[in-house]
PDB file as gemmi writes it, atoms N, CA and C in Angstrom:
CRYST1    1.000    1.000    1.000  90.00  90.00  90.00 P 1                      
ATOM      1  N   MET A   1      15.485  24.921  27.184  1.00  0.00           N  
ATOM      2  CA  MET A   1      14.632  23.890  26.847  1.00  0.00           C  
ATOM      3  C   MET A   1      14.783  23.673  25.365  1.00  0.00           C  
ATOM      4  N   LYS A   2      14.861  22.341  24.936  1.00  0.00           N  
ATOM      5  CA  LYS A   2      14.951  22.005  23.537  1.00  0.00           C  
ATOM      6  C   LYS A   2      13.615  22.126  22.824  1.00  0.00           C  
ATOM      7  N   LYS A   3      13.502  22.784  21.699  1.00  0.00           N  
ATOM      8  CA  LYS A   3      12.350  22.917  20.916  1.00  0.00           C  
ATOM      9  C   LYS A   3      12.094  21.506  20.128  1.00  0.00           C  
ATOM     10  N   SER A   4      10.887  21.012  20.132  1.00  0.00           N  
ATOM     11  CA  SER A   4      10.523  19.788  19.400  1.00  0.00           C  
ATOM     12  C   SER A   4      10.513  20.082  17.925  1.00  0.00           C  
ATOM     13  N   LYS A   5      10.794  19.016  17.140  1.00  0.00           N  
ATOM     14  CA  LYS A   5      10.778  19.088  15.668  1.00  0.00           C  
ATOM     15  C   LYS A   5       9.314  19.204  15.208  1.00  0.00           C  
ATOM     16  N   SER A   6       9.158  19.784  14.100  1.00  0.00           N  
ATOM     17  CA  SER A   6       7.823  19.815  13.455  1.00  0.00           C  
ATOM     18  C   SER A   6       7.446  18.522  12.791  1.00  0.00           C  
ATOM     19  N   ASN A   7       6.222  18.199  12.575  1.00  0.00           N  
ATOM     20  CA  ASN A   7       5.933  16.988  11.910  1.00  0.00           C  
ATOM     21  C   ASN A   7       6.481  16.904  10.524  1.00  0.00           C  
ATOM     22  N   LEU A   8       6.499  18.042   9.824  1.00  0.00           N  
ATOM     23  CA  LEU A   8       7.046  18.096   8.435  1.00  0.00           C  
ATOM     24  C   LEU A   8       8.494  17.812   8.435  1.00  0.00           C  
ATOM     25  N   LYS A   9       9.240  18.206   9.445  1.00  0.00           N  
ATOM     26  CA  LYS A   9      10.724  17.992   9.493  1.00  0.00           C  
ATOM     27  C   LYS A   9      10.967  16.520   9.785  1.00  0.00           C  
ATOM     28  N   ILE A  10      10.159  15.895  10.726  1.00  0.00           N  
ATOM     29  CA  ILE A  10      10.295  14.499  10.969  1.00  0.00           C  
ATOM     30  C   ILE A  10       9.993  13.634   9.717  1.00  0.00           C  
ATOM     31  N   MET A  11       8.904  14.048   9.007  1.00  0.00           N  
ATOM     32  CA  MET A  11       8.578  13.267   7.790  1.00  0.00           C  
ATOM     33  C   MET A  11       9.685  13.374   6.717  1.00  0.00           C  
ATOM     34  N   ALA A  12      10.262  14.500   6.625  1.00  0.00           N  
ATOM     35  CA  ALA A  12      11.377  14.733   5.674  1.00  0.00           C  
ATOM     36  C   ALA A  12      12.565  13.868   5.989  1.00  0.00           C  
ATOM     37  N   GLU A  13      12.864  13.743   7.190  1.00  0.00           N  
ATOM     38  CA  GLU A  13      13.869  12.946   7.683  1.00  0.00           C  
ATOM     39  C   GLU A  13      13.666  11.475   7.433  1.00  0.00           C  
ATOM     40  N   LEU A  14      12.412  11.015   7.691  1.00  0.00           N  
ATOM     41  CA  LEU A  14      11.993   9.659   7.417  1.00  0.00           C  
ATOM     42  C   LEU A  14      12.055   9.276   5.917  1.00  0.00           C  
ATOM     43  N   ILE A  15      11.675  10.243   5.086  1.00  0.00           N  
ATOM     44  CA  ILE A  15      11.754  10.127   3.592  1.00  0.00           C  
ATOM     45  C   ILE A  15      13.175   9.893   3.123  1.00  0.00           C  
ATOM     46  N   VAL A  16      14.137  10.708   3.811  1.00  0.00           N  
ATOM     47  CA  VAL A  16      15.588  10.471   3.532  1.00  0.00           C  
ATOM     48  C   VAL A  16      15.999   9.023   3.893  1.00  0.00           C  
ATOM     49  N   LEU A  17      15.510   8.510   4.989  1.00  0.00           N  
ATOM     50  CA  LEU A  17      15.902   7.164   5.395  1.00  0.00           C  
ATOM     51  C   LEU A  17      15.314   6.039   4.442  1.00  0.00           C  
ATOM     52  N   VAL A  18      14.153   6.347   3.941  1.00  0.00           N  
ATOM     53  CA  VAL A  18      13.456   5.353   3.074  1.00  0.00           C  
ATOM     54  C   VAL A  18      14.015   5.357   1.567  1.00  0.00           C  
ATOM     55  N   LYS A  19      14.707   6.497   1.288  1.00  0.00           N  
ATOM     56  CA  LYS A  19      15.172   6.617  -0.105  1.00  0.00           C  
ATOM     57  C   LYS A  19      15.895   5.414  -0.654  1.00  0.00           C  
ATOM     58  N   PRO A  20      16.722   4.677   0.025  1.00  0.00           N  
ATOM     59  CA  PRO A  20      17.325   3.450  -0.564  1.00  0.00           C  
ATOM     60  C   PRO A  20      16.340   2.399  -0.942  1.00  0.00           C  
ATOM     61  N   MET A  21      15.129   2.389  -0.460  1.00  0.00           N  
ATOM     62  CA  MET A  21      14.128   1.438  -0.625  1.00  0.00           C  
ATOM     63  C   MET A  21      12.945   2.004  -1.574  1.00  0.00           C  
ATOM     64  N   LEU A  22      13.380   3.032  -2.315  1.00  0.00           N  
ATOM     65  CA  LEU A  22      12.411   3.630  -3.217  1.00  0.00           C  
ATOM     66  C   LEU A  22      11.726   2.748  -4.232  1.00  0.00           C  
ATOM     67  N   PRO A  23      12.382   1.684  -4.784  1.00  0.00           N  
ATOM     68  CA  PRO A  23      11.683   0.703  -5.659  1.00  0.00           C  
ATOM     69  C   PRO A  23      10.578  -0.009  -5.014  1.00  0.00           C  
ATOM     70  N   VAL A  24      10.815  -0.491  -3.833  1.00  0.00           N  
ATOM     71  CA  VAL A  24       9.823  -1.134  -3.096  1.00  0.00           C  
ATOM     72  C   VAL A  24       8.604  -0.263  -2.680  1.00  0.00           C  
ATOM     73  N   MET A  25       8.876   1.034  -2.452  1.00  0.00           N  
ATOM     74  CA  MET A  25       7.861   2.000  -2.088  1.00  0.00           C  
ATOM     75  C   MET A  25       6.931   2.274  -3.368  1.00  0.00           C  
ATOM     76  N   VAL A  26       7.683   2.424  -4.476  1.00  0.00           N  
ATOM     77  CA  VAL A  26       6.900   2.585  -5.747  1.00  0.00           C  
ATOM     78  C   VAL A  26       6.095   1.394  -6.104  1.00  0.00           C  
ATOM     79  N   PHE A  27       6.612   0.143  -5.782  1.00  0.00           N  
ATOM     80  CA  PHE A  27       5.901  -0.982  -6.086  1.00  0.00           C  
ATOM     81  C   PHE A  27       4.654  -1.099  -5.241  1.00  0.00           C  
ATOM     82  N   ALA A  28       4.813  -0.726  -3.963  1.00  0.00           N  
ATOM     83  CA  ALA A  28       3.714  -0.766  -2.998  1.00  0.00           C  
ATOM     84  C   ALA A  28       2.584   0.270  -3.435  1.00  0.00           C  
ATOM     85  N   VAL A  29       3.009   1.431  -3.836  1.00  0.00           N  
ATOM     86  CA  VAL A  29       2.041   2.390  -4.400  1.00  0.00           C  
ATOM     87  C   VAL A  29       1.355   1.895  -5.588  1.00  0.00           C  
ATOM     88  N   PHE A  30       2.069   1.320  -6.534  1.00  0.00           N  
ATOM     89  CA  PHE A  30       1.554   0.831  -7.726  1.00  0.00           C  
ATOM     90  C   PHE A  30       0.498  -0.323  -7.409  1.00  0.00           C  
ATOM     91  N   LEU A  31       0.760  -1.210  -6.469  1.00  0.00           N  
ATOM     92  CA  LEU A  31      -0.122  -2.270  -6.090  1.00  0.00           C  
ATOM     93  C   LEU A  31      -1.365  -1.651  -5.407  1.00  0.00           C  
ATOM     94  N   GLY A  32      -1.138  -0.590  -4.593  1.00  0.00           N  
ATOM     95  CA  GLY A  32      -2.272   0.071  -4.073  1.00  0.00           C  
ATOM     96  C   GLY A  32      -3.250   0.703  -5.045  1.00  0.00           C  
ATOM     97  N   ILE A  33      -2.664   1.322  -6.085  1.00  0.00           N  
ATOM     98  CA  ILE A  33      -3.567   1.935  -7.116  1.00  0.00           C  
ATOM     99  C   ILE A  33      -4.340   0.868  -7.844  1.00  0.00           C  
ATOM    100  N   LEU A  34      -3.598  -0.186  -8.237  1.00  0.00           N  
ATOM    101  CA  LEU A  34      -4.234  -1.253  -8.931  1.00  0.00           C  
ATOM    102  C   LEU A  34      -5.339  -1.926  -8.133  1.00  0.00           C  
ATOM    103  N   GLY A  35      -5.067  -2.083  -6.808  1.00  0.00           N  
ATOM    104  CA  GLY A  35      -6.048  -2.574  -5.940  1.00  0.00           C  
ATOM    105  C   GLY A  35      -7.312  -1.771  -5.819  1.00  0.00           C  
ATOM    106  N   PHE A  36      -7.075  -0.412  -5.744  1.00  0.00           N  
ATOM    107  CA  PHE A  36      -8.190   0.537  -5.675  1.00  0.00           C  
ATOM    108  C   PHE A  36      -9.096   0.371  -6.947  1.00  0.00           C  
ATOM    109  N   ILE A  37      -8.372   0.336  -8.127  1.00  0.00           N  
ATOM    110  CA  ILE A  37      -9.171   0.109  -9.401  1.00  0.00           C  
ATOM    111  C   ILE A  37      -9.941  -1.260  -9.328  1.00  0.00           C  
ATOM    112  N   ALA A  38      -9.301  -2.213  -8.905  1.00  0.00           N  
ATOM    113  CA  ALA A  38      -9.968  -3.567  -8.804  1.00  0.00           C  
ATOM    114  C   ALA A  38     -11.241  -3.452  -7.861  1.00  0.00           C  
ATOM    115  N   ALA A  39     -11.057  -2.854  -6.668  1.00  0.00           N  
ATOM    116  CA  ALA A  39     -12.148  -2.684  -5.775  1.00  0.00           C  
ATOM    117  C   ALA A  39     -13.324  -1.754  -6.309  1.00  0.00           C  
ATOM    118  N   SER A  40     -12.902  -0.820  -7.170  1.00  0.00           N  
ATOM    119  CA  SER A  40     -13.990  -0.016  -7.807  1.00  0.00           C  
ATOM    120  C   SER A  40     -14.686  -0.844  -8.907  1.00  0.00           C  
ATOM    121  N   ALA A  41     -14.036  -1.829  -9.523  1.00  0.00           N  
ATOM    122  CA  ALA A  41     -14.632  -2.644 -10.498  1.00  0.00           C  
ATOM    123  C   ALA A  41     -15.695  -3.559 -10.022  1.00  0.00           C  
ATOM    124  N   ILE A  42     -15.647  -3.972  -8.649  1.00  0.00           N  
ATOM    125  CA  ILE A  42     -16.589  -4.861  -8.147  1.00  0.00           C  
ATOM    126  C   ILE A  42     -18.022  -4.225  -8.141  1.00  0.00           C  
ATOM    127  N   PRO A  43     -18.257  -3.125  -7.596  1.00  0.00           N  
ATOM    128  CA  PRO A  43     -19.677  -2.616  -7.643  1.00  0.00           C  
ATOM    129  C   PRO A  43     -20.061  -2.225  -9.066  1.00  0.00           C  
ATOM    130  N   VAL A  44     -19.083  -1.819  -9.917  1.00  0.00           N  
ATOM    131  CA  VAL A  44     -19.475  -1.506 -11.307  1.00  0.00           C  
ATOM    132  C   VAL A  44     -19.995  -2.741 -11.989  1.00  0.00           C  
ATOM    133  N   GLY A  45     -19.232  -3.848 -11.887  1.00  0.00           N  
ATOM    134  CA  GLY A  45     -19.824  -5.055 -12.393  1.00  0.00           C  
ATOM    135  C   GLY A  45     -21.173  -5.416 -11.812  1.00  0.00           C  
ATOM    136  N   GLY A  46     -21.346  -5.269 -10.527  1.00  0.00           N  
ATOM    137  CA  GLY A  46     -22.683  -5.486 -10.016  1.00  0.00           C  
ATOM    138  C   GLY A  46     -23.819  -4.741 -10.574  1.00  0.00           C  
ATOM    139  N   VAL A  47     -23.555  -3.495 -10.778  1.00  0.00           N  
ATOM    140  CA  VAL A  47     -24.523  -2.527 -11.426  1.00  0.00           C  
ATOM    141  C   VAL A  47     -24.782  -3.019 -12.841  1.00  0.00           C  
ATOM    142  N   ILE A  48     -23.746  -3.336 -13.525  1.00  0.00           N  
ATOM    143  CA  ILE A  48     -23.959  -3.875 -14.958  1.00  0.00           C  
ATOM    144  C   ILE A  48     -24.778  -5.170 -14.892  1.00  0.00           C  
ATOM    145  N   ALA A  49     -24.464  -6.034 -14.005  1.00  0.00           N  
ATOM    146  CA  ALA A  49     -25.258  -7.349 -13.956  1.00  0.00           C  
ATOM    147  C   ALA A  49     -26.725  -6.935 -13.561  1.00  0.00           C  
ATOM    148  N   LEU A  50     -26.958  -6.041 -12.591  1.00  0.00           N  
ATOM    149  CA  LEU A  50     -28.252  -5.751 -12.157  1.00  0.00           C  
ATOM    150  C   LEU A  50     -29.008  -5.102 -13.330  1.00  0.00           C  
ATOM    151  N   LEU A  51     -28.449  -4.166 -13.970  1.00  0.00           N  
ATOM    152  CA  LEU A  51     -29.114  -3.527 -15.148  1.00  0.00           C  
ATOM    153  C   LEU A  51     -29.458  -4.569 -16.257  1.00  0.00           C  
ATOM    154  N   ASN A  52     -28.599  -5.553 -16.439  1.00  0.00           N  
ATOM    155  CA  ASN A  52     -28.756  -6.603 -17.386  1.00  0.00           C  
ATOM    156  C   ASN A  52     -29.985  -7.455 -17.017  1.00  0.00           C  
ATOM    157  N   LYS A  53     -30.140  -7.715 -15.786  1.00  0.00           N  
ATOM    158  CA  LYS A  53     -31.254  -8.511 -15.240  1.00  0.00           C  
ATOM    159  C   LYS A  53     -32.555  -7.705 -15.371  1.00  0.00           C  
ATOM    160  N   LEU A  54     -32.495  -6.440 -15.213  1.00  0.00           N  
ATOM    161  CA  LEU A  54     -33.680  -5.576 -15.314  1.00  0.00           C  
ATOM    162  C   LEU A  54     -34.074  -5.315 -16.744  1.00  0.00           C  
ATOM    163  N   GLY A  55     -33.400  -5.851 -17.705  1.00  0.00           N  
ATOM    164  CA  GLY A  55     -33.668  -5.771 -19.133  1.00  0.00           C  
ATOM    165  C   GLY A  55     -33.117  -4.625 -19.862  1.00  0.00           C  
ATOM    166  N   PHE A  56     -32.212  -3.888 -19.225  1.00  0.00           N  
ATOM    167  CA  PHE A  56     -31.537  -2.795 -19.914  1.00  0.00           C  
ATOM    168  C   PHE A  56     -30.385  -3.372 -20.852  1.00  0.00           C  
ATOM    169  N   GLN A  57     -30.185  -2.690 -21.930  1.00  0.00           N  
ATOM    170  CA  GLN A  57     -29.096  -3.073 -22.870  1.00  0.00           C  
ATOM    171  C   GLN A  57     -27.748  -2.705 -22.268  1.00  0.00           C  
ATOM    172  N   THR A  58     -26.807  -3.577 -22.021  1.00  0.00           N  
ATOM    173  CA  THR A  58     -25.436  -3.237 -21.506  1.00  0.00           C  
ATOM    174  C   THR A  58     -24.374  -3.870 -22.420  1.00  0.00           C  
ATOM    175  N   THR A  59     -23.198  -3.400 -22.280  1.00  0.00           N  
ATOM    176  CA  THR A  59     -22.017  -3.892 -23.008  1.00  0.00           C  
ATOM    177  C   THR A  59     -21.669  -5.250 -22.681  1.00  0.00           C  
ATOM    178  N   LEU A  60     -21.892  -5.674 -21.432  1.00  0.00           N  
ATOM    179  CA  LEU A  60     -21.463  -7.075 -20.965  1.00  0.00           C  
ATOM    180  C   LEU A  60     -22.705  -7.821 -20.635  1.00  0.00           C  
ATOM    181  N   SER A  61     -22.692  -9.158 -20.856  1.00  0.00           N  
ATOM    182  CA  SER A  61     -23.839  -9.981 -20.467  1.00  0.00           C  
ATOM    183  C   SER A  61     -23.789 -10.241 -18.992  1.00  0.00           C  
ATOM    184  N   PHE A  62     -24.839 -10.812 -18.459  1.00  0.00           N  
ATOM    185  CA  PHE A  62     -24.939 -10.954 -16.952  1.00  0.00           C  
ATOM    186  C   PHE A  62     -23.854 -11.920 -16.497  1.00  0.00           C  
ATOM    187  N   LYS A  63     -23.650 -13.009 -17.262  1.00  0.00           N  
ATOM    188  CA  LYS A  63     -22.555 -13.946 -16.891  1.00  0.00           C  
ATOM    189  C   LYS A  63     -21.183 -13.335 -16.906  1.00  0.00           C  
ATOM    190  N   THR A  64     -20.947 -12.616 -17.942  1.00  0.00           N  
ATOM    191  CA  THR A  64     -19.616 -11.890 -18.068  1.00  0.00           C  
ATOM    192  C   THR A  64     -19.419 -10.937 -16.926  1.00  0.00           C  
ATOM    193  N   ALA A  65     -20.419 -10.197 -16.521  1.00  0.00           N  
ATOM    194  CA  ALA A  65     -20.341  -9.167 -15.472  1.00  0.00           C  
ATOM    195  C   ALA A  65     -20.021  -9.917 -14.107  1.00  0.00           C  
ATOM    196  N   VAL A  66     -20.669 -11.044 -13.935  1.00  0.00           N  
ATOM    197  CA  VAL A  66     -20.483 -11.773 -12.690  1.00  0.00           C  
ATOM    198  C   VAL A  66     -19.074 -12.318 -12.636  1.00  0.00           C  
ATOM    199  N   ILE A  67     -18.626 -12.813 -13.711  1.00  0.00           N  
ATOM    200  CA  ILE A  67     -17.293 -13.400 -13.860  1.00  0.00           C  
ATOM    201  C   ILE A  67     -16.252 -12.294 -13.625  1.00  0.00           C  
ATOM    202  N   ALA A  68     -16.462 -11.164 -14.249  1.00  0.00           N  
ATOM    203  CA  ALA A  68     -15.519  -9.945 -14.098  1.00  0.00           C  
ATOM    204  C   ALA A  68     -15.577  -9.557 -12.577  1.00  0.00           C  
ATOM    205  N   MET A  69     -16.687  -9.568 -11.934  1.00  0.00           N  
ATOM    206  CA  MET A  69     -16.723  -9.228 -10.522  1.00  0.00           C  
ATOM    207  C   MET A  69     -15.891 -10.181  -9.742  1.00  0.00           C  
ATOM    208  N   ALA A  70     -16.027 -11.445  -9.988  1.00  0.00           N  
ATOM    209  CA  ALA A  70     -15.341 -12.529  -9.223  1.00  0.00           C  
ATOM    210  C   ALA A  70     -13.776 -12.307  -9.488  1.00  0.00           C  
ATOM    211  N   PHE A  71     -13.456 -12.087 -10.725  1.00  0.00           N  
ATOM    212  CA  PHE A  71     -12.008 -11.867 -11.058  1.00  0.00           C  
ATOM    213  C   PHE A  71     -11.489 -10.638 -10.365  1.00  0.00           C  
ATOM    214  N   ALA A  72     -12.273  -9.551 -10.278  1.00  0.00           N  
ATOM    215  CA  ALA A  72     -11.844  -8.308  -9.718  1.00  0.00           C  
ATOM    216  C   ALA A  72     -11.705  -8.534  -8.167  1.00  0.00           C  
ATOM    217  N   ALA A  73     -12.596  -9.374  -7.616  1.00  0.00           N  
ATOM    218  CA  ALA A  73     -12.488  -9.568  -6.127  1.00  0.00           C  
ATOM    219  C   ALA A  73     -11.230 -10.408  -5.835  1.00  0.00           C  
ATOM    220  N   VAL A  74     -10.930 -11.378  -6.632  1.00  0.00           N  
ATOM    221  CA  VAL A  74      -9.727 -12.133  -6.375  1.00  0.00           C  
ATOM    222  C   VAL A  74      -8.512 -11.299  -6.574  1.00  0.00           C  
ATOM    223  N   LEU A  75      -8.540 -10.540  -7.641  1.00  0.00           N  
ATOM    224  CA  LEU A  75      -7.408  -9.691  -7.947  1.00  0.00           C  
ATOM    225  C   LEU A  75      -7.159  -8.691  -6.822  1.00  0.00           C  
ATOM    226  N   ARG A  76      -8.248  -8.137  -6.336  1.00  0.00           N  
ATOM    227  CA  ARG A  76      -8.202  -7.121  -5.150  1.00  0.00           C  
ATOM    228  C   ARG A  76      -7.512  -7.770  -3.995  1.00  0.00           C  
ATOM    229  N   GLY A  77      -7.782  -9.113  -3.657  1.00  0.00           N  
ATOM    230  CA  GLY A  77      -7.219  -9.770  -2.615  1.00  0.00           C  
ATOM    231  C   GLY A  77      -5.712  -9.915  -2.771  1.00  0.00           C  
ATOM    232  N   VAL A  78      -5.328 -10.331  -3.929  1.00  0.00           N  
ATOM    233  CA  VAL A  78      -3.915 -10.542  -4.295  1.00  0.00           C  
ATOM    234  C   VAL A  78      -3.112  -9.212  -4.216  1.00  0.00           C  
ATOM    235  N   LEU A  79      -3.736  -8.259  -4.835  1.00  0.00           N  
ATOM    236  CA  LEU A  79      -3.063  -6.958  -4.833  1.00  0.00           C  
ATOM    237  C   LEU A  79      -2.944  -6.382  -3.419  1.00  0.00           C  
ATOM    238  N   ARG A  80      -4.018  -6.505  -2.703  1.00  0.00           N  
ATOM    239  CA  ARG A  80      -3.913  -5.971  -1.242  1.00  0.00           C  
ATOM    240  C   ARG A  80      -2.872  -6.725  -0.411  1.00  0.00           C  
ATOM    241  N   TYR A  81      -2.782  -8.007  -0.612  1.00  0.00           N  
ATOM    242  CA  TYR A  81      -1.752  -8.774   0.080  1.00  0.00           C  
ATOM    243  C   TYR A  81      -0.345  -8.297  -0.333  1.00  0.00           C  
ATOM    244  N   GLY A  82      -0.160  -8.196  -1.621  1.00  0.00           N  
ATOM    245  CA  GLY A  82       1.202  -7.719  -2.117  1.00  0.00           C  
ATOM    246  C   GLY A  82       1.459  -6.338  -1.536  1.00  0.00           C  
ATOM    247  N   GLU A  83       0.536  -5.468  -1.563  1.00  0.00           N  
ATOM    248  CA  GLU A  83       0.725  -4.035  -1.037  1.00  0.00           C  
ATOM    249  C   GLU A  83       1.129  -4.011   0.479  1.00  0.00           C  
ATOM    250  N   GLN A  84       0.266  -4.947   1.276  1.00  0.00           N  
ATOM    251  CA  GLN A  84       0.536  -5.015   2.724  1.00  0.00           C  
ATOM    252  C   GLN A  84       1.971  -5.603   2.947  1.00  0.00           C  
ATOM    253  N   ALA A  85       2.261  -6.599   2.151  1.00  0.00           N  
ATOM    254  CA  ALA A  85       3.646  -7.271   2.359  1.00  0.00           C  
ATOM    255  C   ALA A  85       4.763  -6.192   2.088  1.00  0.00           C  
ATOM    256  N   SER A  86       4.533  -5.422   0.969  1.00  0.00           N  
ATOM    257  CA  SER A  86       5.547  -4.425   0.658  1.00  0.00           C  
ATOM    258  C   SER A  86       5.694  -3.324   1.775  1.00  0.00           C  
ATOM    259  N   ASN A  87       4.482  -2.923   2.208  1.00  0.00           N  
ATOM    260  CA  ASN A  87       4.506  -1.962   3.236  1.00  0.00           C  
ATOM    261  C   ASN A  87       5.119  -2.409   4.568  1.00  0.00           C  
ATOM    262  N   HIS A  88       4.808  -3.682   5.032  1.00  0.00           N  
ATOM    263  CA  HIS A  88       5.465  -4.264   6.166  1.00  0.00           C  
ATOM    264  C   HIS A  88       6.863  -4.297   6.025  1.00  0.00           C  
ATOM    265  N   TYR A  89       7.357  -4.705   4.840  1.00  0.00           N  
ATOM    266  CA  TYR A  89       8.779  -4.854   4.488  1.00  0.00           C  
ATOM    267  C   TYR A  89       9.442  -3.494   4.751  1.00  0.00           C  
ATOM    268  N   LEU A  90       8.842  -2.449   4.102  1.00  0.00           N  
ATOM    269  CA  LEU A  90       9.392  -1.122   4.320  1.00  0.00           C  
ATOM    270  C   LEU A  90       9.339  -0.679   5.716  1.00  0.00           C  
ATOM    271  N   ALA A  91       8.363  -0.929   6.494  1.00  0.00           N  
ATOM    272  CA  ALA A  91       8.224  -0.442   7.867  1.00  0.00           C  
ATOM    273  C   ALA A  91       9.281  -1.237   8.840  1.00  0.00           C  
ATOM    274  N   PHE A  92       9.434  -2.426   8.565  1.00  0.00           N  
ATOM    275  CA  PHE A  92      10.461  -3.198   9.395  1.00  0.00           C  
ATOM    276  C   PHE A  92      11.911  -2.913   9.021  1.00  0.00           C  
ATOM    277  N   LYS A  93      12.073  -2.656   7.769  1.00  0.00           N  
ATOM    278  CA  LYS A  93      13.467  -2.296   7.272  1.00  0.00           C  
ATOM    279  C   LYS A  93      13.743  -0.885   7.898  1.00  0.00           C  
ATOM    280  N   LEU A  94      12.768   0.020   7.863  1.00  0.00           N  
ATOM    281  CA  LEU A  94      12.983   1.354   8.295  1.00  0.00           C  
ATOM    282  C   LEU A  94      13.230   1.272   9.836  1.00  0.00           C  
ATOM    283  N   LEU A  95      12.483   0.481  10.536  1.00  0.00           N  
ATOM    284  CA  LEU A  95      12.760   0.281  12.034  1.00  0.00           C  
ATOM    285  C   LEU A  95      14.095  -0.309  12.176  1.00  0.00           C  
ATOM    286  N   ALA A  96      14.629  -1.071  11.415  1.00  0.00           N  
ATOM    287  CA  ALA A  96      16.042  -1.672  11.596  1.00  0.00           C  
ATOM    288  C   ALA A  96      16.933  -0.627  11.440  1.00  0.00           C  
ATOM    289  N   ILE A  97      16.842   0.185  10.399  1.00  0.00           N  
ATOM    290  CA  ILE A  97      17.786   1.301  10.173  1.00  0.00           C  
ATOM    291  C   ILE A  97      17.766   2.321  11.294  1.00  0.00           C  
ATOM    292  N   ILE A  98      16.640   2.629  11.860  1.00  0.00           N  
ATOM    293  CA  ILE A  98      16.534   3.519  12.986  1.00  0.00           C  
ATOM    294  C   ILE A  98      17.153   2.995  14.169  1.00  0.00           C  
ATOM    295  N   ARG A  99      16.843   1.613  14.411  1.00  0.00           N  
ATOM    296  CA  ARG A  99      17.456   0.945  15.617  1.00  0.00           C  
ATOM    297  C   ARG A  99      18.971   0.948  15.565  1.00  0.00           C  
ATOM    298  N   SER A 100      19.512   0.698  14.302  1.00  0.00           N  
ATOM    299  CA  SER A 100      20.961   0.659  14.136  1.00  0.00           C  
ATOM    300  C   SER A 100      21.562   2.038  14.486  1.00  0.00           C  
ATOM    301  N   LYS A 101      20.935   3.029  13.942  1.00  0.00           N  
ATOM    302  CA  LYS A 101      21.346   4.444  14.240  1.00  0.00           C  
ATOM    303  C   LYS A 101      21.307   4.789  15.732  1.00  0.00           C  
ATOM    304  N   VAL A 102      20.227   4.450  16.424  1.00  0.00           N  
ATOM    305  CA  VAL A 102      20.091   4.687  17.778  1.00  0.00           C  
ATOM    306  C   VAL A 102      21.191   3.997  18.628  1.00  0.00           C  
ATOM    307  N   PHE A 103      21.339   2.691  18.363  1.00  0.00           N  
ATOM    308  CA  PHE A 103      22.351   1.899  19.084  1.00  0.00           C  
ATOM    309  C   PHE A 103      23.787   2.445  18.841  1.00  0.00           C  
ATOM    310  N   GLY A 104      24.052   2.932  17.519  1.00  0.00           N  
ATOM    311  CA  GLY A 104      25.268   3.515  17.236  1.00  0.00           C  
ATOM    312  C   GLY A 104      25.615   4.671  18.023  1.00  0.00           C  
ATOM    313  N   VAL A 105      24.548   5.540  18.236  1.00  0.00           N  
ATOM    314  CA  VAL A 105      24.713   6.777  19.083  1.00  0.00           C  
ATOM    315  C   VAL A 105      24.949   6.318  20.518  1.00  0.00           C  
ATOM    316  N   LEU A 106      24.148   5.311  20.925  1.00  0.00           N  
ATOM    317  CA  LEU A 106      24.257   4.854  22.340  1.00  0.00           C  
ATOM    318  C   LEU A 106      25.650   4.265  22.689  1.00  0.00           C  
ATOM    319  N   ARG A 107      26.243   3.590  21.687  1.00  0.00           N  
ATOM    320  CA  ARG A 107      27.622   3.037  21.815  1.00  0.00           C  
ATOM    321  C   ARG A 107      28.627   4.160  22.024  1.00  0.00           C  
ATOM    322  N   ARG A 108      28.471   5.233  21.260  1.00  0.00           N  
ATOM    323  CA  ARG A 108      29.360   6.371  21.424  1.00  0.00           C  
ATOM    324  C   ARG A 108      29.272   6.996  22.782  1.00  0.00           C  
ATOM    325  N   LEU A 109      28.045   7.081  23.246  1.00  0.00           N  
ATOM    326  CA  LEU A 109      27.699   7.774  24.548  1.00  0.00           C  
ATOM    327  C   LEU A 109      28.034   6.865  25.753  1.00  0.00           C  
ATOM    328  N   CYS A 110      28.113   5.657  25.556  1.00  0.00           N  
ATOM    329  CA  CYS A 110      28.229   4.663  26.771  1.00  0.00           C  
ATOM    330  C   CYS A 110      29.688   4.747  27.160  1.00  0.00           C  
ATOM    331  N   PRO A 111      29.880   4.895  28.415  1.00  0.00           N  
ATOM    332  CA  PRO A 111      31.322   5.080  28.941  1.00  0.00           C  
ATOM    333  C   PRO A 111      32.182   3.885  28.856  1.00  0.00           C  
ATOM    334  N   ALA A 112      31.589   2.682  28.947  1.00  0.00           N  
ATOM    335  CA  ALA A 112      32.279   1.496  29.007  1.00  0.00           C  
ATOM    336  C   ALA A 112      32.412   0.918  27.606  1.00  0.00           C  
ATOM    337  N   ASN A 113      31.835   1.553  26.577  1.00  0.00           N  
ATOM    338  CA  ASN A 113      31.694   1.013  25.209  1.00  0.00           C  
ATOM    339  C   ASN A 113      30.982  -0.324  25.145  1.00  0.00           C  
TER     340      ASN A 113                                                      
END                                                                             
């Protein structure tokens, strides 16, 4: 009976397959990090605006905090879209590579070619 591969070995093989698309992967990770920062900026801006309305001294005015929140929200959407598009490109490209390899093996195994 054939022993199944470990998850770590499967992931290592997938990383080798993705290696030619490393720039796209780095770009997707970069967009994800920037999107996370933008998502974190939205509640921070809300707290600054709330503190400003409660009469506390803050570094930003109420109007500036609200504008910053809106900008961070739009930026978060754009970054999320870019990240998802990059990730989908990677996934479908990887599936195409795997499909090509599987059909190559099937062609060799097929008696009629």
